[in-house]
Each structure stands twice: as C-alpha cells, then as structure tokens.
N, C-alpha and C positions, 0 to 999 in steps of 0.2 A: 542597157546602159541607163535609160531614163528611170528604171525601177531602182537601180543601185544609187543613182543620184538622189532620188526621192527619199530613200532610206537614210542616206547620210544627212540630208538637209533636215528631215523631221527629227532625227535623234539629236542633231546639233542644236536645233531650236529648243528642244526639251532640256538639254544639258545647260544651255545658256540661261534659261529662266529658272533652273534649279540651283545655279551657282550662288545667288544671293542668300540662300539659306545657310551657307557656310560662315557667314560673317557675324551672326548673332545680332544683339540689340543693345542700345545704350539707354541708361536712365536719363530722362530729359525733363525740362520744365518749359511749358509753352505759354507764350504771352500773346494775347489778342486784345485789340482795343475795342471798347464799347463806343456807343454813339457820342460824338463830340471829341474823341481823342484819336490819336494816330500812332502806330508803331513805326518808328523811323530809325535811322542810323544813330541818332542821339539817344534814343531809348535803349538801343543795344549797348551803346557805350556806357550809359548809366548803369545798366544791369551788370555788365562785366566788372565795372569798378566796385559796385556794391558787393558782388561775390568775392572779388579779390580782397576787399577789406575784411570779409568774414572768414578768409582762409579757405574758401571753397574753390578747388581747381576746376577750370572750365576746359573740357576737351575740345569743344567746337561750338561757336555761335552762328546761327544761320538766320538771315532775314529774307523772307520770301513771301510774296503775295500778301503783304501787310501783316505777317505773323512772325514772331521771333521764337526760335527753338534753341534752347541752351542745353547742351549735353554735358553731363557730369559723370563721375566715376562709379558711383554706387547708389543704392536706395537711400541710405542714411543721408548722404550729401544732397540727394534730390529733395528730401523733405525740408532740410535746412535752407536750401536754395529757394524753394517755393515761399517759405515764410519771409525770407529776406527780401525777395523781389516784390511780394505783396505789400510789405511795409513801405518799400521805397517808392512804388508806383502809385499806390492809393487805389481808390475804388473806380477809377476810370478805365481800368484794365481788368480783363479776366485772366487769372494765372492758374494753370492747371498742370497736374502731373501727366507724364507721358512716357511711353516706351517707344523709342525711335529706332528704326532699322539702322544698323551700322554698315549698310551697303555702300561701297565706294561711289563717289559722285558720278564717275564716268559710266558706271553700270546703271545707276538710277536714271541718267540722262537717256539711256537706251531702253528704258521701260522695265528694267529688272527690279523686282521686289520680292522679299521672302513671303512664303505662304503664311496665312493666318492660323494661329493655334488657338484652340478652345481654352476655356477657363481651367479645365482639368489638366492640361499640359503646360500652359504658359502663365496663367493668371491674367490679370488685367487691372482695370480701374474700378474701385468700389465707392459708391456714393450711398450715404445714409441720409434720407430726406424726410423731413417732417411736414405734415400738412397743417396749415394754419386753420384750425377748426373754428376759431373766433370769426374769421372772415367768412367761412361757410355759413355760420349761424347768422351773421349780419346780412348776407345776401338773401337768406331765407326770410328774415324779418322784413327786409325791403320789399320782397315780393308779396308778403302778407299785407303790408301797408297798401300796396297798389290794389290787391284783391279786395280788401275791406272797403276802400273808396268806391270801387266799381260795384260791389254787392250792395252797399248802403244806398248808392245813387239809384241803382236798378229797383230797389225796394222802396224808394222815395222816403228814406229815413234821413232827416236833416241832422248834420253834425257840424260842430263849430271848428273842428280841426283834428287831423290825425298826424302823429309824428312818432318816430322811433326814439324813445327816451331811454334814460339810464335804467329805469325800472321795468322796461318793456315797451310794447306798443301802446301809446296813450291816445284814447279817442275821447274828445271833449264834446259835451252836449249842453243845451241851454236849459233843460229841465229833466227831472227825475223820470217822468213818464217816457220820454223819448229814449233815455238811457236804458230803461228796463226792456223796452220794445227791441232796441238794437241788440242788447245782450242775448235775449231769447233767440232772435233771428241768427246772430253770428254763431251761437253755440250749435244751432242745428246745421250750419254750413261748415263749421271748422271743428271737428271732433278732436283734432290733434292739438288744439290750443286750450289753455286754461284762462278763464276770464274772471276778473275780480273788480268789484265796485269800490273805487277809491275816492268816492265823493267826500269833499271837505267843504262844508258851508254851501255856498252857491256855486262852487266849482265842481261840476258833475263830470267825473272822469271814469272811464272804463279802461282797465289795463289788461292786455292780453300777453301771455307768455307761452312758449311751447312746452308741452308736457315732457316729462322725463323720457317716456318711450319715444316721443317724436324727436327729441334731441339726440337720442342714441341712434335713431334711424338716419337722421341728417348726417351725423358723423360717419356712420358706416357707408352711406351712399357716397359721401365726399371721398372717402378713402378708396372705395372700389372704382369710382369714376376716374379718379386721378391715376390709379394703377392702369386702367384701360388706356387712358390718354398717354401716359408715359410709355406704355408698350407700343402704341401707334407711333410716337415720336422716335423711339429707338428703331422701329422698322423703317421709318422715313430716312433715318441716318444711315441705313444699310448695314447695321451691326449684326453679325451672325452669331448665333448661340448666346444671346443675352440672358440675363437673369433679372426679372422684375417681380418682386414678391413683397408682401406686407410683413411688418414686424411690429407686433403689438397693436394698439388701437389707433395710433396716429402716425406711424412711421412706415416708410417704404424703402426697401433695399434695391438698388440698381447696380448690377455688375456687368461691365462691358469688356469682353475679351478682345485684345488686339486692336483697340481703337487708336488710330493714328492722329486724330484731331480731338483730343480730350477737352480742349478749351471750348470748341464749338458744341461738343456733346454736353458739357456742363452748362453752357449758356442756353441751349435749346431745352434741356430737361427742366431747368428751374424757371424758364420764362413763363410768364402768365399774360402774354400779350393778347389783347382782343380788340375788336373794333365795334363801334356803334355809329349809326347814322342819325343825325339830328338836323332839323331845319334851323337856319340862321334867323334870329329875331331881328328883322330889318327895322322895326319900330323902336328898338332900344337905343338909348343914347350911350355910346361906348364910353365917353368921358365920365358920364355920371356913374356908370357901372364900375369904372375903375376906382371911383371915390367911395364905393360901397353901396350905391343906390341901384341895385340890380332889380329889374322888374320881376314881379311874382311869376313863377312858372318858367323862368329863364336862369341861366348861369353864365358866368364869365370864364372864358378859357383863353389860353395863349396859343397863337399859331406857331408851328415849328419854324416857319420862315421869319418869325418875329411879328409882334403886334397883337393886340387883344381882339377878341371876337365874342359876341354874345350869342349863345345858342339856346334854343328852347329845351327844357328838361325832358319833354316827351321824346322817347326813343322810337324812331321810325322802324329800325331793324337792328338786330344784334347779330353777332357772329355765329350764334347757335344754329342758324338756318343755312350756313355755308356748307355746300356739299363738295365743292372742289375749288382749289386755288392754285394757280400756276404763275410763276414769275415770268415776265416777258418785257419787251421794250416797245415804246410807241414809235411813230414815224420819225420822231426827232431823236431816237436812241436814248430816251429817258426811261428809267426803270418804272415798271408798273406791275400790278398783280391782277390777273384776270380771274374774276370771281364767278362761280356757278352756284346758284341757290337751289334749295330743294323746292318742291311744289308749293308748300305752304309759304315759304319765304318769298318765292316769286310772286305769289298772289298778293301778299301783304305789300311788297315793294311796288308792285304794279298799281295797286289802289292808292297808295300814298302819293306816289310821284304823279299820277294822273291829275290829282287835285292841286298840285303845286308846280305846274309847268311855268317856267319863267322866274322861279324863285331860287335863291341860293340854298344848297344843301352842304353840310359839312361832314367829313369823315373824322371821327374822334378816335384817336389811338390811346389805349389804356394799358398800362403796364405796372407791375409791382416790382420793386427793387429791394434787395436786402441792404439795410443801412449799416449793418455790422454792429448795431447797438442792441441792447436787451430791454424788453418790457419788464414791468414790475413782477410778473409771474414767471420770468426767466425765459420766455419765448423770444424769438428773434423779431426785432422791430422792422416792419416792412413799410416802405414809402410808396405811395400811390402816385404815379406819374400819368397825367392826362394832358394831351396836346392835340390840337387840330392839325392834321397832316395835309388836308386839302379842303378847299371850298370851291364848289362848282355849281353853275346855274343849271337847273334841270331843263334841258332843251326839248325832251320828249318823254313820253311814258316809258319807264324802264321795266324790264322783265326779269328773267332769271339770270341773265348774263350781263355783266358790266365790268368796268376796270376801276382800280384804285391807283391814284398817282400821288406824287409828293414824297416818295421814299427814295432812300439811297439804294444802291444795287444790293449790297449785303443784307440790308434790312428787308428789302423786297423778297429776297430768297428765304430769310428766316420767317417772315410773316406768312408767306405762302405755305411753308412747312407746318407752322403752328396751326394755321386755319384748317389745313387738310387733316391734321392729326386730331383736332378738336381742342377746345379750350379746357384748361384745368378748372374744376368747379370751385377750387380754393387754392390760393398760392401755396407753393412748396418751397422750402429753403433747405440747403445742404448743411447738415450739422456735422457731417464727417466725410472726409475724402481721403482715400489712400490707394496706393497700388497694392495688389494682393498677389500672393504666390499661387502656384498650381494647387487646385482644390484637392487633387488626389494625393498630393505629397510626393516628394522627390523619390522616395523608395519605390512606390508603386509605378511611377513613370519609368524609372530605371529598369524595374522588372519587366515592364511591357516592352521596352526597347531591347532588353536582353533576349526576351522570347523571340522577337523578330529576327535579331541578329543570328542567334543559334539555330533557329528554324531554317533561315536562309542558308547558313553554313552547311548544315546537314544535307539539304537538298543539293547544293553545289557539289559537295564531296561525292554524294551518291551518283549524280549524273556523270561526273568526271570518271569515276571508277567503272561504272556499268556501261557507258557508251563511248568512253575514251575521247577520240577526237571530236565526234559529234556531241559528246557531253560538254566539252569545252565551248563549242559553239552555242549550245543551249544556255550555258552559264553566262556567256557574254550577252545573250538575249535577255536573260533574267535581270542582269545588272542594268542594261539599257532600259528595261521595262520600269524598274524602280525609279531610275533617274527621270524618265518621262512622266511617271505619275506625280513626282514631286514638282516637276516643271509645269505640268498642266494645272496642278493645285495652286501653284504660285500665280499663274496667268489669270485664273478665274476670280473675279473680285469677291464673290459671295462664298467661295469654298473655304471651309475651316477644317483643320485636322484635329481630331480628338483622339483619345485612347481607343475607342471603338474603331476609329478610322485607321489606326495602326493595325488593328485586327483585320480590317478590310484589305490592307496592304499584304499581310501574311497570306490571306486567302487568295489574293491575286497572284502571289508567287506560286501557290499550289495550282491555280487554274492555268497559269502560263506554262509550267513544267508539264502539266497533264497534256497540253496540246503537243509539246515536243515529244513526249513519250508515245502518243498515238501515231505521230508521223514516223518516228524511228522504228517502232514495232512493225508498222506497215512496210517500211523499206526492208526490214529483215525478212518479213514474210515473202516479199517479191523476190529477194535474193535466193531464198530457199526454193522458190518455184522455178529457178533457172533464169531469171531475168538478168540482163546485163546491169552493170552499176548505174549507167545513165538512165536506163528504163526504170530501175528500181526506185531511184530518187524521184523521177518524174511521177511515177504512179503513187509513191508514198505520200508526196505532198498533195497530189491531185485528189486521191481517194479519201484521205484523212480529213480534207477540208470540210466536207459536209457534216461529219461527226463533230468536229471541233466547233463549227458554227452553231449547230443545234444546241450543244451544251452551253455555249457562251451566251447565245441569244436568250435562252430560257432563264439563265441566271441574271442577265441584264434586265429582263422584264420584271423579275422578282425584286431586284434592287430598285427599279423605277417605281414600283408600287410602294416599297418601304419609304422612298423619298417623298412620294405624294401624300401618304397618310401618316407618316411618322413625324416625330418632333425631336429636337435636341440631339442626343447621342445617336439615336436610330438614324436620323437624317444624315448625320456626319458619316456614319458607317456606309450608308447607301451611296453617298456621293463618291467616296473613295473607291468603293467596289465598282461602280459604273465606269469611272475613269480607268481603273485598273483593268477591267475586262476589255475595254476598247484598245488600250495600249498593248495588252498581252496578245490580243488577236493580231495586231500589227507586227509585234516583234517575233512571235513564235512562228508565224506563217511567212510573212514577207521578209522580215529581217534575217532569220536564219537561212531562208532560201537564197538570199543574196550572197551570204558568206559561203554556203555550200557550193553554189554555182561558181563563185570566184575561185574556190580551191579545186573542185573536182569537175567543173563544167566542161572545160576544154581539154581534158586529159583522157587517155585510154587507160582506165584503171580496172583491174580484174578483181580487186578485193577492197572492201571497206573495213576500217577499224570500228565496227559498230557491234 
C-alpha cells in the first residue's frame, strides 16, 4: 500500500507542476522605480489611463513587491505600451519589455510556474549595448596623469602643473632644460604615449597623447572587459542559456531567454555603480567650499541624507580590489553590504586606516545614468552621479573584511551584485531593446515537436499491439514519465528546455520503453519455463532490475559528464536526459509494478496477455 501511495503522490506532484505549461505567456510591460521614486497604486492608475487614451487594451495590471506588470494582447501593442508608459512616467522609472506566464493566480500561489524555454524555442529579450569609449579613454588619461606625477616626483623633476586638457595631458615646466629632461625620461617610461613640445614664449608645455596603437588597445580591452563583466552579471541574475557577444568595435549583444524580471536585468546590465573610499577633509570650511573656495587637493560632495561634505581627492581604495560582496542587515535591521577585499586591497586598506584612527572616512557612490540626450557626435549623453552614502569614524585598523552602510534594501542588493560581478571599465548604454522570437524559427520548432509526437505515437502503438494489456500499462508509464519530466523541469529554477532538450526527451522515451521490454521479455521467458503467473511477474521485475539499472546508470554518468564540461545546447540536452533517466527508472520499474500488482496481484490467473 505505501508503495502504491508513493507512486500516486509522486506522479500527482509531477502533474501539478507540469500543468502551468498549458497556459502559455502574455506580452507584458514591467515598471520599476529607480532611486527617489515609488511604484504605487496611483502609478498603476496613471499607466492604465495612458494606455486607455492610446487605445491599447490592458488584459491585467498587477502591482506586487514595488513593481508594476501590465499585460497586453500582443507584441505590437507591447512596444506601443512601452513607449507610452516611458513618455508618461519619465526617467525616474525603468520600463522594460517582458514575457509573463499566463498561469492562474491560484496556481501561482501554490508555487506552480512553467518551465523556462531557451532562445531557440521561445525567444526572449534582446539588448544592443554600446560602450562609451570616450569615458574609457578619459579614465586612461586620468590614470596617466597620476602616473606622471608619481614618476616625475620619484625622479625629482620639478613641474609647475599637470592637467588633462582638451589637446591631451599638459605638463607645465619653468624652463626648457627641465622640459627636455622630463620628455626624455617620460618617453623611456611610456612607450605607448606620444610626446610633443608645445612651448610658446615662456610657457613651457609638454603635451602627451596616446598613440593610435594604444588607443586601439584601450578600446579592445574596454570591450572585452565589459563583455566579461556583463557575463558575470547575467550569471548573478541566474539567467540560463544567455547570449553575450560583441558586435563590431564598440557594441555588445545581450540576449536573455525566459527572463521574468527584465526591468531589473536592464538596470543591472547597464549600471556602472562603483565605490571609492576617501578621507574627510576636517580642516576644510564647508561654507567656503559651497561658495566655490574648495581647498587644493579636496572636493565638495553631497551626502545622500542631505548636506555637503568636503573629501580629499586622494582615493584610499577603489572597488577594483573587492573580491566578494553580500547584502545583509545590521543589529538594527538596517541594510548593509559586507565587503571582502583581495590580499592587495586588504593590505592597502590596513595601512591607510592604521594611520587615520579616530578620523572620519567617507564611502563615495559613483554611478552613470543615461540622460536620454545625444552628444554632438551622436553618442548618448551620460550623467555622472557622485554622492556620499556614509561617513564613519575609523575606530580601529581595518583589514580585508568590513561593511558599507547607508543604503536602501534594493540598492544594497544591486550594489552587492555589481561589486561581485566586477565594475564596467566604461559605461554602457542600451541603444536597442526588443523581444525576439525563437532563433530556430517556427518551422524548425514544429518539426522537432512533430518528431517527438510521432516517435512517441509509434512506440505507443507498437507496445500496445505487441504486449497487449501489458503494453497499455507501459504506455501509461511512458505518458506519466513525460509529464514528470516536464514537472521536474518546471520545478528546477535553472533548468531550461531547448530543442536538444526535446531530443533528450525522445531518447528518454526510448530508455523508458527499453526497461519495460526487458521486464516483459523476462516474464515471457519465466512463463515458458513453467513458472506460475505470480512467480513469472515477480522474477521478471526482480531479475530485470539489475540490467535496467546498469544501462541507466552508465547513461546517467555520461549525461553528468556532458553537463559538467558542456555549454549551451549540450548542457540543456544533458539536464533533460538526466531528469528523464531518473523519472523513467521510477515509472518503468515502480510505476508499472504497482499497476500490474493492482490488476493481477491478488488473482489466480493461469494466462497473461503478453
């Protein structure tokens, strides 16, 4: 009885989680508030009124966890709705395209959700992103300015000033002899820079610009580094089967199949948040700084909580040394981010804080935002946002582990993700966003589904004709097996069904029916040897088990290796095959045995229709 109950319960659970796949998906637009805004009932009302005025029918609007999801009828209305909502709400909100499951609310409340489909079967969200190469070059020149200062001081070559000007890095000297000496020295240290003497009268100026080869290298490194960082961010989002690849010299394509929170994906992918640690300039007069008299070597910033603060320009530590970052809460349930530095960063931070115990240190939050405007060259105009999120007194020497406070909960989550995935070497902005159809095309997908359906039908017919009543039992087990595969795929968060995955399902059908064939042939053999019906059934299931287990275990191990070393479609095939092997072992051995026992177990039968 307990085995029969187990079979019923397990198959029922598989069927329950497979049901959501029957309802399909809705085209939707998702609205999420950025810092300083809130998605509320009034926002939902505004959105619904705007769409009504545009003649766009709304199937359903849902406000949950501070996010608004508006379902519409088709892809064309989805694009129109996105544009209308973006215009109505402005830049304080992130508006993104989405594909939302049409699962009934009661089923969703019980944890039911459809399985995720890959780009080849379903399509997804497509972002075309462009790297701000101007900002990458600016960062390089800023680093060179700092290097030139350090090198000239180390060589004891006096200079009047170094700045990053419109014509390049300008280094001023007091006489021609010092300029010549500095030029020869810097040329020996910086082969990738081109130096020109731009002296006019008594104004001795040496101008440095990156060579063409170095500029090309900077752009290539910026693109490759950003691709790596975007891949890390996609992985942190938990998106399965993503596509992240370059397009041309400055653009990156990101395609995300089955993403249910495209607004957050859009926000995380394009975010350029980073942090820096600076000492507070305690000697500076804040009121004087606000009127423009900022001390040399310091800069005026605004606190997030309000009010100005003067920080020293010297950066104690940047986010480049962060090895790990996890959001958490302090003892007062306030959001914070626990930071873990690498060895070098820990050493730097330890030395800096050791010498500044009792002094205030500030955490500077830096972010670039798309203004929606264009520069003269046609590129998107980015706005740099810098604000102090916390000021704390250094109580003791800090090491590799510490926490950052002063953030909201959602912001702490995003900042931790961004710091773990790595900072973008240059800002990226989305130049195109759209939902995409299946990459293999409808015809190929239909052919794949037809192959599975007809293959399954032929197997079912053969089993029914050849084994009669036992064939019907095998067919029930095969159907239950497919339902359980779909149910398990829907339950596992990272599982994605691709066209190779469908091939894995077809192979699973073959493996499952192979197990039943082995059992039934062994029963036939026992009957020929004069065994009774009950003995033949018992021996057939008992003796065939080891053979079935051996065959399935070796196949499972092969699928496990494919999953471990494979990528993309190969991994999708392996996941489906492993799940199918596990469910087929259950249905063909335990499931069919329960049915056979229920029909013939308690009867005196002299003959079986096998």
